[in-house]
C-alpha positions in Angstrom: -82.3 -66.3 108.9 -82.9 -62.6 108.5 -83.3 -61.2 105.0 -81.1 -58.3 104.0 -83.2 -57.2 101.0 -83.5 -53.4 101.2 -87.2 -52.3 101.4 -89.5 -49.7 102.8 -92.3 -52.3 103.2 -93.5 -53.3 106.7 -91.4 -56.0 108.4 -93.1 -59.3 109.4 -91.0 -61.4 111.8 -91.5 -65.2 111.5 -90.4 -67.0 114.6 -90.2 -70.8 114.1 -87.5 -73.4 114.8 -88.5 -75.3 111.6 -86.4 -74.3 108.5 -89.1 -75.9 106.3 -91.8 -73.5 107.6 -89.5 -70.5 106.8 -88.9 -71.8 103.3 -92.6 -72.4 102.7 -93.7 -69.0 103.9 -90.9 -67.1 102.2 -92.0 -68.7 98.9 -95.8 -68.4 99.4 -95.8 -64.9 100.8 -93.2 -63.3 98.5 -95.7 -61.3 96.6 -97.3 -59.7 99.6 -96.9 -56.1 100.5 -94.5 -56.8 103.4 -91.0 -58.2 103.9 -90.7 -61.4 105.8 -87.7 -61.8 108.1 -86.9 -64.9 110.2 -85.7 -66.1 113.5 -85.3 -69.8 114.6 -85.2 -69.2 118.3 -86.9 -67.1 121.0 -83.6 -65.3 121.9 -83.0 -64.4 118.3 -86.6 -63.2 117.9 -86.4 -60.9 120.9 -83.1 -59.4 119.6 -84.6 -58.7 116.2 -87.8 -57.3 117.6 -85.7 -54.9 119.7 -83.5 -53.7 116.9 -85.8 -53.6 113.9 -89.1 -51.8 113.2 -91.2 -55.0 113.2 -94.8 -54.4 112.2 -96.1 -57.9 113.0 -94.8 -61.2 114.5 -95.7 -64.8 113.5 -94.8 -66.8 116.5 -94.6 -70.6 116.8 -95.5 -72.0 120.3 -93.6 -75.2 120.2 -89.9 -74.3 120.2 -87.0 -75.7 122.3 -85.2 -73.7 125.1 -87.6 -70.8 125.0 -91.1 -71.6 123.9 -93.6 -69.2 122.2 -95.4 -68.4 125.5 -92.1 -67.2 127.0 -91.3 -65.1 123.9 -94.8 -63.6 123.9 -94.6 -62.7 127.6 -91.2 -61.1 127.0 -92.5 -59.1 124.0 -95.4 -57.8 126.0 -93.3 -56.9 129.0 -91.1 -54.5 126.9 -92.4 -51.0 126.1 -90.6 -51.1 122.7 -92.4 -54.2 121.5 -95.6 -54.2 123.7 -97.9 -52.9 120.9 -96.5 -55.1 118.0 -99.3 -57.5 116.9 -98.5 -61.2 117.5 -100.1 -64.0 115.6 -99.5 -67.3 117.3 -98.9 -70.4 115.2 -99.5 -73.7 116.9 -99.9 -77.4 115.9 -102.3 -77.7 118.9 -105.9 -76.7 118.8 -106.2 -76.7 122.6 -108.6 -74.2 124.1 -106.2 -73.7 127.1 -103.4 -72.8 124.8 -105.6 -70.3 123.0 -106.8 -68.7 126.2 -103.2 -68.5 127.5 -102.0 -66.9 124.3 -104.7 -64.3 124.3 -104.3 -63.6 128.0 -100.6 -62.9 127.3 -101.4 -60.4 124.6 -101.6 -62.3 121.3 -103.6 -60.6 118.6 -104.6 -63.8 116.7 -104.2 -67.6 116.9 -103.7 -69.8 113.8 -103.4 -73.6 114.0 -101.1 -75.7 111.8 -101.3 -76.9 109.1 -102.6 -73.4 108.2 -104.6 -72.4 105.2 -102.3 -69.9 103.4 -105.2 -67.7 102.1 -106.5 -67.4 105.7 -103.0 -66.6 107.0 -102.6 -63.9 104.4 -105.9 -62.3 105.4 -105.0 -62.5 109.1 -101.6 -60.9 108.4 -103.1 -58.1 106.5 -105.6 -57.4 109.3 -102.7 -57.3 111.9 -100.7 -55.0 109.7 -103.6 -52.7 109.4 -104.0 -52.7 113.2 -100.3 -51.9 113.6 -100.5 -49.0 111.1 -103.5 -47.5 113.0 -101.8 -47.9 116.3 -98.7 -46.2 114.9 -100.8 -43.3 113.6 -102.5 -42.9 117.0 -99.2 -42.9 118.8 -97.8 -40.2 116.4 -100.9 -38.1 116.7 -100.7 -38.3 120.5 -97.3 -36.5 120.3 -98.2 -33.9 117.7 -99.6 -30.4 118.3 -102.8 -30.0 116.3 -102.3 -26.4 115.3 -98.6 -26.3 114.4 -97.8 -29.9 113.4 -94.7 -29.8 115.7 -94.2 -32.2 118.6 -96.3 -31.3 121.6 -95.3 -30.9 125.3 -95.5 -34.7 125.8 -93.2 -35.2 122.8 -90.8 -32.6 124.1 -90.7 -34.2 127.6 -89.9 -37.6 126.0 -87.2 -36.4 123.6 -85.6 -34.0 126.0 -85.3 -36.8 128.6 -83.7 -39.1 125.9 -81.2 -36.5 124.6 -80.2 -35.4 128.1 -79.6 -39.0 129.2 -77.5 -39.6 126.1 -75.4 -36.5 126.6 -75.0 -37.4 130.3 -73.9 -40.9 129.5 -71.5 -40.2 126.6 -70.4 -36.6 127.3 -71.9 -35.3 124.1 -72.5 -31.7 123.4 -76.2 -30.6 123.9 -78.1 -27.4 123.6 -81.7 -26.4 124.4 -83.4 -23.2 123.2 -86.7 -21.8 124.6 -88.5 -19.4 122.2 -91.4 -17.1 122.9 -93.4 -14.8 120.6 -93.0 -11.2 121.6 -96.2 -9.2 122.4 -98.4 -12.2 121.3 -101.4 -11.1 123.4 -101.5 -7.8 121.5 -102.0 -9.7 118.2 -104.9 -11.8 119.7 -106.6 -8.8 121.3 -106.2 -6.5 118.3 -106.6 -8.8 115.3 -108.4 -11.9 116.7 -107.3 -15.4 117.5 -107.2 -16.5 113.8 -104.3 -14.0 113.4 -102.7 -15.4 116.5 -103.0 -18.9 115.2 -101.4 -17.8 111.9 -98.4 -16.4 113.8 -97.9 -19.6 115.7 -98.1 -21.6 112.5 -95.5 -19.3 110.9 -93.2 -19.7 113.9 -93.5 -23.5 113.5 -92.7 -23.2 109.8 -89.6 -21.1 110.4 -88.4 -23.6 113.0 -88.9 -26.5 110.6 -87.1 -24.8 107.7 -84.3 -23.2 109.7 -83.2 -26.0 112.1 -81.1 -29.0 111.1 -82.6 -32.4 110.3 -81.5 -33.9 113.7 -82.9 -31.0 115.7 -86.2 -31.4 117.6 -88.6 -28.5 117.4 -91.7 -28.6 119.7 -94.5 -26.4 120.8 -94.0 -26.1 124.5 -97.3 -24.4 125.3 -99.2 -21.3 124.3 -96.8 -19.0 122.3 -93.7 -20.7 123.7 -91.6 -23.2 121.7 -88.6 -25.4 122.4 -85.8 -26.5 120.2 -83.6 -29.5 121.3 -80.2 -29.4 119.5 -78.4 -32.8 120.0 -74.6 -32.9 119.6 -74.5 -29.1 119.4 -72.5 -26.8 121.6 -73.8 -23.3 122.6 -71.7 -21.4 119.9 -73.2 -23.4 117.0 -76.6 -23.5 118.7 -76.5 -19.7 119.0 -76.0 -19.5 115.2 -79.1 -21.6 114.6 -81.1 -19.6 117.1 -80.0 -16.3 115.5 -81.0 -17.5 112.1 -84.4 -18.4 113.4 -84.8 -15.1 115.2 -83.8 -13.1 112.0 -86.0 -15.1 109.7 -89.0 -14.5 112.0 -88.3 -10.8 112.2 -88.3 -10.5 108.4 -91.7 -12.0 108.0 -94.8 -10.1 107.0 -98.3 -11.1 107.9 -101.3 -10.4 105.5 -103.7 -9.8 108.5 -101.4 -7.2 110.0 -98.7 -6.2 107.5 -97.8 -3.1 109.6 -97.2 -5.3 112.7 -94.0 -7.3 112.5 -93.6 -10.3 114.9 -90.4 -11.1 116.7 -89.3 -13.8 119.1 -87.1 -13.9 122.1 -84.8 -16.9 122.7 -83.1 -18.2 125.7 -80.4 -20.9 125.1 -78.5 -23.2 127.5 -75.9 -25.5 126.2 -72.6 -27.3 126.8 -69.8 -28.6 124.5 -69.7 -31.8 126.5 -70.6 -33.2 129.9 -73.7 -32.2 131.9 -72.0 -32.2 135.3 -74.3 -32.5 138.2 -77.2 -30.7 136.6 -80.4 -32.7 135.9 -82.7 -32.3 132.9 -85.2 -30.0 134.7 -82.5 -27.7 135.9 -81.1 -27.4 132.4 -84.6 -26.5 131.1 -84.9 -23.9 133.9 -81.6 -22.4 132.8 -82.8 -22.0 129.2 -86.1 -20.5 130.5 -84.2 -18.0 132.6 -82.3 -17.0 129.5 -85.6 -16.5 127.7 -86.9 -14.2 130.4 -83.6 -12.3 130.4 -84.0 -11.7 126.7 -87.6 -10.5 127.3 -86.5 -8.1 130.1 -83.6 -6.6 128.1 -85.5 -5.6 125.0 -86.9 -8.7 123.3 -86.1 -9.9 119.8 -82.8 -11.3 120.9 -80.9 -14.5 121.8 -79.5 -14.9 125.3 -76.9 -17.7 125.6 -75.9 -19.5 128.7 -72.8 -21.7 128.2 -73.1 -24.4 130.8 -69.5 -25.5 131.5 -69.2 -28.5 133.8 -68.3 -26.2 136.7 -71.4 -24.1 136.1 -73.7 -27.1 136.0 -72.2 -28.2 139.3 -72.8 -24.8 140.9 -76.3 -24.5 139.5 -77.2 -28.0 140.7 -76.0 -27.2 144.2 -77.9 -24.0 144.2 -81.1 -25.9 143.2 
């Protein structure tokens, strides 16, 4: 019973085995600032909640095969749907049912027959809650100075991309970037000048990498760039473009002092071999320090063929 109307409005999932309830709410809520999609069973609801960016769920308790309590428990047990607000709909006004629903993680409880004005108000409140939770989650992963993903965001995305490359044999590259002589800028021109340099590096990363790349601030003056489905040769071109653009910049606070970056890159055209995600990161980091030791302002590339990843993994 899902709607296929294209929209960028938040999605509200109605879970009820009654077709009449779906028709009623589709008609009465059609002018609201959300899109209502439907499921008539618990199994269908869980599948939709897993595959679509649902912002709120209206959940009937009295359903055959899998009742609302079971659906609610399953939703709250999954990390992907745990934070989605759930408004329980029930024909019963039992205190025990209400207590059970709230204990299982329901946001609200509405009894049938419901007042549509009240239901609209409760839906709007739940959608506001979902929006605030989403903003908080996003901010938790964002570096406050540069606007890039922070170390926690990097850890999460690197783990995901490495797992995907490992499972499907996709190409993957990781670049570690470090600002050359950064301490000198802070010591000579002050921390505001240092902050400006970091912000400009972030701007160069965002403008020079591809849409599917993942730029992050790794910590201090060090940055990371995850390049999914990208072998080391193509990744080196991206890294070189970033290095060159950074070297060409001028800074108003210190126009005579150009800033450069050193980059270490580790990548493969497919297959991660026996290397784990941490060892891959260490390989990119070693490339970065090699670039630093051999003159700075350069890109050092480590092409991780399957045989190399096996040797590196064995070497620890």
